[in-house]
C-alpha positions as CSV (number, residue, x, y, z in Angstrom):
1,M,0.7,-12.1,-55.7
2,K,1.2,-13.8,-52.1
3,Y,4.5,-15.2,-51.4
4,T,5.4,-17.5,-48.4
5,V,8.4,-16.0,-46.4
6,V,10.4,-17.5,-43.7
7,F,11.9,-15.3,-40.8
8,H,15.4,-16.4,-39.6
9,R,15.6,-14.3,-36.4
10,T,19.1,-13.8,-34.5
11,E,20.8,-11.0,-32.1
12,E,21.4,-9.1,-35.1
13,G,17.9,-8.6,-36.4
14,I,15.4,-10.7,-38.7
15,S,16.6,-12.2,-42.1
16,V,13.8,-12.9,-44.2
17,S,13.8,-15.5,-47.3
18,V,11.5,-16.3,-50.1
19,P,11.4,-20.2,-50.7
20,G,9.6,-19.8,-53.8
21,L,12.4,-17.5,-54.9
22,P,15.5,-18.9,-54.5
23,G,18.4,-16.3,-53.2
24,C,15.5,-13.9,-52.6
25,W,16.6,-12.3,-49.1
26,S,16.2,-9.1,-47.1
27,E,16.4,-8.3,-43.4
28,G,15.5,-5.7,-41.0
29,D,15.8,-4.9,-37.1
30,T,12.1,-5.4,-36.7
31,E,9.4,-8.0,-38.1
32,E,7.8,-4.7,-39.9
33,E,10.9,-3.5,-41.3
34,A,11.8,-7.1,-42.7
35,L,8.3,-7.3,-44.1
36,T,8.7,-4.0,-45.8
37,N,12.2,-5.0,-46.8
38,I,11.5,-8.4,-48.3
39,Q,8.5,-6.7,-50.4
40,D,11.2,-4.2,-51.9
41,A,13.4,-7.5,-52.5
42,I,10.5,-9.3,-54.4
43,R,10.1,-6.6,-56.4
44,E,13.5,-6.3,-57.4
45,Y,14.0,-10.2,-57.8
46,L,10.8,-10.2,-60.1
47,A,11.9,-7.2,-62.1
48,A,15.5,-8.8,-62.6
49,V,14.2,-12.1,-63.9
50,A,11.5,-10.4,-66.3
51,E,14.5,-8.4,-67.8
52,M,16.6,-11.6,-68.1
53,N,13.9,-13.4,-70.1
54,R,12.6,-10.2,-71.8
55,D,14.1,-11.6,-75.5
56,R,12.4,-15.2,-74.6
57,E,9.3,-16.6,-75.6
58,T,7.1,-16.8,-72.2
59,H,3.8,-17.8,-71.1
60,E,1.9,-17.4,-67.8
61,I,-0.3,-20.2,-66.6
62,D,-2.8,-20.9,-64.1
63,V,-2.1,-23.6,-61.1
64,A,-4.4,-24.9,-58.5
65,V,-3.1,-25.7,-55.2
């Protein structure tokens, strides 16, 4: 899967958010570290969503953009 990520650079490092996954953030001292960390955060975010919805009826759909 591909997600758009947004970099927020400060003197303390780089924070990264995922606009398509509200509340999904991470950070790193370098761009490479921030990207690695946000990949982990995305996996954890999606696992938490799957767990919250495991007893609910769900469907997958394709959307052309």
